[in-house]
N, C-alpha and C positions, 0 to 999 in steps of 0.2 A: 397608486405606486410612486414610490420615491426613484427619481432620477439622479443615480448617483454616478454614474459612469460617461464618459468623455471620451471613449475607444475609438479611433481611427475606424473600424468596421460598423460605426452607427450612421457613417455620412453613405452609408450602401447598401443597396438590396442585400438581403441575408437570408438563406434557406437554411435547415439542420436535417437531415435526413438521417433517420433512426432506424437503421438494418436490423430489421430481427425485431420490430417493434412489437411484437403481440407475445414475446419469451418475457421470463421473470426479471431478467437482470433490466432489461430497458424499464417495466411498471416499477421493479422497487428501487431502481439508482438513476438511471437517465433521464426519464421523464419529471421525476421530483427534481432533479437537480436544476433541470429546463426551467422548471416552474420558477424554486429560488431567484435563480437568474433575473426572471421575467419580474417577479414581483417588486426586487429591489432596482429593477432599472439597467441592469446590465444587460441584456438582452432589449436594442430598441422594439419598441411595439411594431414595428412593420415586418418584424421577423417572422418565415413562415416555416413550419413542422413540419414534416411530411415522414410521416410512420409509413414503414417498406417492409411488407413480410409476405410470406408464400401464402398463408391463409387469405381464404375470400374473405374481404369485410367492404364495408361500407362508410364514409368519412366519420357520418353521423352514428352509425353501431359501433367504430373503435372510440370516438370520445365516449359513447356509456360507458364502456368498458373499463376507460381508461382514468374515469372521474374519480371511482372507489379507493383507488391508488393516490390519487391525488389529495383526497379529504382527509389520510393519515397523516398528512403531514402539513397540510394547510388548513385555517377554520373558515378563512374568509371566502364566501362561495361566490362575492362576487370575480374575485383575483383569479379563482380557478375557472370559470366560465369566462373571463376576458383571455386566457392564456388558452382554452381549450377552442378557442374561435381561431386561434393561429393556427389550429394543428387540423391536417387531412391524411387521408391515408391513399396507399398505393398497393394494390396486388402485383406479385412477379417473382421470378426464380434469381438467384442468385448470380446462376452464371447465365441468364439469357442477356446478351445482347441487346434484342428486340423490348423486352421488358424494361430496359433501363434507359431505352431511348424515348419509350412512353415516359417513362420516370422524370426523364430531360424534358419534356413538352409541358408536364404538368407543374413541373419546377418555373417554367419560364414564365407559364401565364399565373403561379401565384406569385414570384417576383414584380412580377410588371404589375399585378393588380394591388399590389398591398405599397408598392413603392413606385409610383409612376414617373416621380419628377426624376430619379437616378437610373443612370444606363450601367453603371459597373456592379455586378452578381456577384458576393462571394458565399463559397459553399461550403459546407462539415458534413461530410458523412463518419455515424457513429457506427461501429461495426458491434453490434452487439448481438453476435453471432460466432458459431464454433470458427477453431481457427482452421477447420479442414475447406471453410466458404469463402477464406479470407481474397483467396489468389482470386478466383471466379468471378467475385464482386470488385475486386480491383480492377480488375482487365474490363470489365461491363462497367465500372463506372468509365477509367480511362477512354474507352470506346465511343461513347453515345451521352454520359452523362456532366462530361468537365464544363465548369465556366470558361468563359472565352474572354472574358473581361475582368474578372478579380481572383482572387487563390482559390484552389480545391484542397482540400485537408481532412485525412483520415485520422480518427483515432481508433486504434486498434485495442483489444480487452486482451489479457492473460486467458490460458495459462500459452506463452510464448514458448512451445517445445514442449518435449518428451525428456528429452537428453539434449547432447550438443548438436547430434545428427538432426534431429530435426526441428532443432531452435536455426542452425543454418539452413537450412531448405525454406523455412517460412521467410527468413532473411533473405536469401535468395530470391525466392519466388516474389513477393514484396516490391525487393530493391530492381527485379526485371521489369517493373510495371512504375512503379513512381522510384524517385529521388527523396531521399532520407528526410529533406527539409516538407514533404509532404505531410509524414508518417509518425503521428504522435502515438507512441505505445503508454498506454494509462496503468501505471501501478498505484492505487488509491492511496500506499502510505505516504507516498510524496507528497498529497493534497494535505495531508493529515496537519493542524496547527502547529503542534510541537517540534513535527519533522521540519517542516518551514521555516522553523525558528532558529533550527540548530547553527545556521550558519552565524546568524548575526549574535546569537548569543556565544557559540566559541569565538569569533575574532571581531567581535564588536564590544567586548568586555578587557579591559586592562589585567584585572586580576586572575582570569581564566587561562588565558592561550599558554602562558609562562608553565602551567602547573599541567597541561595536555600531554605528559611524555611520560618514558618509562624512569625516570627520576623521581619520581613522584605518584605515579599513577600504580596501582597494586595490578588491578584487572579489571574489566569491560565484561558485564551482561548486557547481551540485547534478547529481553523475555518476550514471548508471545501466550498466552493461556487462555482459554475457551473454558465455561463452566459449563458446559453441552458436547455431547457426543456428532456424531456424522449425522444422527436422525434423518433418515429419507435420504441422503447424500453419499450414502456406503457403495453407492455402485460407480460414482464418479471417482471416490476417495481411494477405492480398491485400484485403480488405474493410476494413482497417483503419490499418494502416501504425506504425510506432514513436511517429509524434506521438499519434494518437489512444489509444493502447495502454499508452502509460508516461508520455510528458509531459504531457499534458493532466489527467490524474489524480495517478497517485502522487505524480509531481515537484512539480506544482503545491502538492499538498498539504504538503510537504515547505516548499516556498519559502514559504508564506504562516506558517509557524510558525517559520521563520527570519528573515521580515520584519514580522512583525507589532508593534504596540504592547504592553503590557504589559494582560492583560485585571485587572479590578481584584481577582478573585477563581480559584481554578482547582480550590476543594474546595466542594462544598454543592451545593443544588440548583439555583440559577440559573448553576452555575458554566460548563454545557455552551452555555449562547445567550451568555455574556459572550466564552470564547475562539472560539468560532465569527462573533462581532460581530468579534472583534477580527483574525481571518484574512480577512473580506471585505473588511475597511475597505482591508486591503493589498494586496488583488487589486484591488479597485476603484482602486487608483493607479496601477497597471502601463499602460502608453503601450502607445498599436496597436504590433505587432510589424511590424518592416520586414521585406522579403523577403531588402533586400541585408544583414541578421542572421540569416541561417537559411542553414545547409549540410543538405544533405541526401544522403546516400549509400543505395549498395545493395551487398552484398556479393556476391564472383565466389569461384568454385571456388579452393583453393590447397593444397598439401600434400597432396594425396587427398580433401579436404575439399569435397563439391559447393557451387554458387553458388545462390541463395537460388532463382534461375529456375530450378533443376534439382530443386527440390524435388516429388517427384510428386503431391503433396496437392494442387495448384493445377490446378484444373479446366483442361482445355484451350481452355475459352472463356472464361477468364480471364488468358491466355497473355497479350496484349497489355497487359492492362490490369496486370500484375505489373511493368511494365517500368518503371511509374510509380511503384512503391512504395516508400516510403524504410524501409530497415530499419536506418538510423542518423540520427539529427538533431540538428542543436547550435544552439541559441535564445540570443540574447541579450536579455533583458528592463530593461526601466527603470521605476524603482518611483519614482515622483514624492510621495516623502514630504520633510519636511523632514531625516529621520535619512538616506535611503537617496539624494538625489537625487545624479548622477553617478557609481553605482556600479554597476557593469555586474553583473548577475545572469547566469550562465553556466549555462543547462541543456543535458544531454548525455544520449543514450541509444542504445544500439547494441547488435545482435546479432553473433554469430561475430566478437570482437574477440579483445584479446589476453588476456584475463584475467575473473573474475567479480567485478564489485566494482560496492557501491552507498554514495557517500560523500558529506558535506558539506564543503566547501573553503574556510574563512576568510581569505583572504588579506590581510593587514596592509601599509601602506606602509611604505617603508624609513625605518630610524633616520635622524632628521635630522643632516647633518656628520659620520655616522659613518666615512666613509673618512679626514676630514682627522684624526679623532680616533684613528684607528688608522694613521695614517702610509699612508693609501693604499688597505690592505688592505678588501675588500668585505665588510660583512656582509649575510648573505641576510635575505629578508622573513621574518617571522615567519607560520607557518600556524597555525591551529585546523582541527586534521581529525576529523570524525566519521565512521567505517565502520557505515555500516548493517547489511553482511553483504559477505562471508560471513564474517569475524571482526568481533564488536562490538568498537570501541574508540574512546578519545577521545585525543588526544595534541595536544600545542602545540608546531609546531617553532620552535626556542630558539636562540640564539647563546651559545657557551661558549667560553671559551679553549681551544686545542688543548691537551693534556696535553705537558708540556713543559718548555724552557727559554724557550719564544719566545712573545709575548703575540699570536698567529695565532687570529683566530675561526673557529670550524666550528661547524657546524650537529649539535644533538642534537635530542632530545626529552624533556618530560615527557610519561609514557606509562601511562593508563590501559586496559590490555585488559582486559577482562571477565573473558575465561577464566582468568586466571592472577588477579584481583584477588576476582571472586565465583565461581570456580569452583563451589565447593559450594550456591551458591543457587538455589533454584529459580527458572527464568528461562523460562517459556513461550512457545509458539510466538504468531504473530501474531492468528492467527486464534482461539485459544484464549481469547487476553485478550477478544478482541473480543464473543466471544460472552456472555462473562461479564460484560461491560459491559452488553450489550443487557438480561441478565437482571436489572441492579442498576438498569436504567434510566436507565443513564449515556449520554448521546449526545453529549460533547463530542468523541469519538473517531469519530465517524459524520458524514458528508457533508448539511451541508444542502439543502434544495431551492433557496434562494438564491446558496448558495455555488458549487452546480454549476452552474446556470446562467450564473453570472457569470468560472468557467475557461471556458465554452463560448464566451461571447461574446470571451474575449481569444484564442481559436486558431481560431473558426468560421473569421474573416475572412483569416485564413493560409491556411488548408485550401483555402477555394474559391478565391483566390488563386492557390497551387499546380497545382491544378487547371485552373484557366483559361489559366497557362502552360504546363501541358503539360511542367513543368520532369522533366528525366529525372537521377536521382538519381545523385550520381557514385561512381562503381566502386572498391570497396576490396577486399582481399585478404583473405579468413577467415582470423582469427586476427593481425591487424594492428591498430593503434590506432584505423582508420577513415580516411577520406578525407584526406588532407595539408593537402587546403583549412581543413580545422576549426582543425588546427593553426596555419596562417597567420592566421588570423580572430584567435586570442588574443594572436597578437604586435601585431597594428595596431590593438587596443581598449584599450591601455596600461594596463589593471588589474591584469596578469596577469604573471606572470615563473616561469618552470620551473627549479630548480636541479638539474641534470644530475647532479652530485654525490652527492645526498640519497639514502638509500635505507632507507624505514623497514620493519623487521623484526618488531617488536612483540614481545611479552613472553609466552612460554609458561608 
């Protein structure tokens, strides 16, 4: 294992407790992220990791069950076995102060055994549990599992509420037990490499920042597409829908980083709040969403693929409710700042679309008098495109002279594809980054309570209106671009033009 980190927490005892250790989230995301940190030396070798859940189990059986999930991410059995040796398991209820007291004794024993030379003990609790168990778990930790010598931090997972009222209750509940500096609300999009690069890319390049305003930018689109449907998650999705599941959290986090003004600093102890202050200022400038600026859709079966309503994980009692659940949404937002007034921000997310993609697309205005200059030949609009997934890339669509004897404009690109440019560099997954940031005490890549509530203030009125209207989502075929009405809307807003002739392939 390479030792790449000299973080302060390495000099103390460290325990990481995964609440909900037997669940899918823990096995698919939390533990593989901890393994990655351990492999690369970002977790000290004396770290003790404790799985905590209601199901009866032994540490040995738990490690046996966890190993196949780790083997999907890591091929070196020695690394896996060394990591598993740091893992133990405790059975207990999330609302039991007595059970958490037993956990406290277990943590004390493990921390002392793994690092007997140190007395300071730091504790991280990862809430891979449903939100309805947050409060009782937080109370139990506060009552009987806190570290008395080092930090105690909580990573909590979304969903952070179903609407403004439920989000406010979650904030109030956790806030009644722990102050904000203990709480790390994780949105994994904030851990993606391209999203983490946004501040550097925007404000660290002289050529770009002067162009990022309504004098030069025609429109901004933030898109999330999946090429598969709900596939067994229909029951969950019926209660949330695509707006709550993707737009209100993931895409709004991206939008706020694209739209915000420059923070005073992005490094140092105070940077976390400066960045989040800038993000929330952008969110507060957003106009209420007009229902006419929203297109919602629901996929139907095509080419042998089932439609959303055919997902057998949707309970029979929820079938009628499911008819109104959007699996696709496109929303136009307006940001009322001197920088962005008049520039449409288009957010689009959907399941069962034609491909898998998450991207930011900044389209600039047309070059003035270009058709006159080039004898009637049209120059396409420039676009700055940032791919978040599946291929990380940043490229600028530019106009160049077509090779040959004529002065004919054609579109090409200035291309930074991460796989080709940074192929040999360590580039961890989003969850891995964020777990490490929580251990370091850096909160800028986590969602602050006022930021969370401001986002719900934007979306709750829209969701209430859609429910009140009983708006039926427009049907679209599995594997298509979504409802045709969404593309028609883009044509009417005047801020975006699609160039059919251009196709980005990326460098490998």
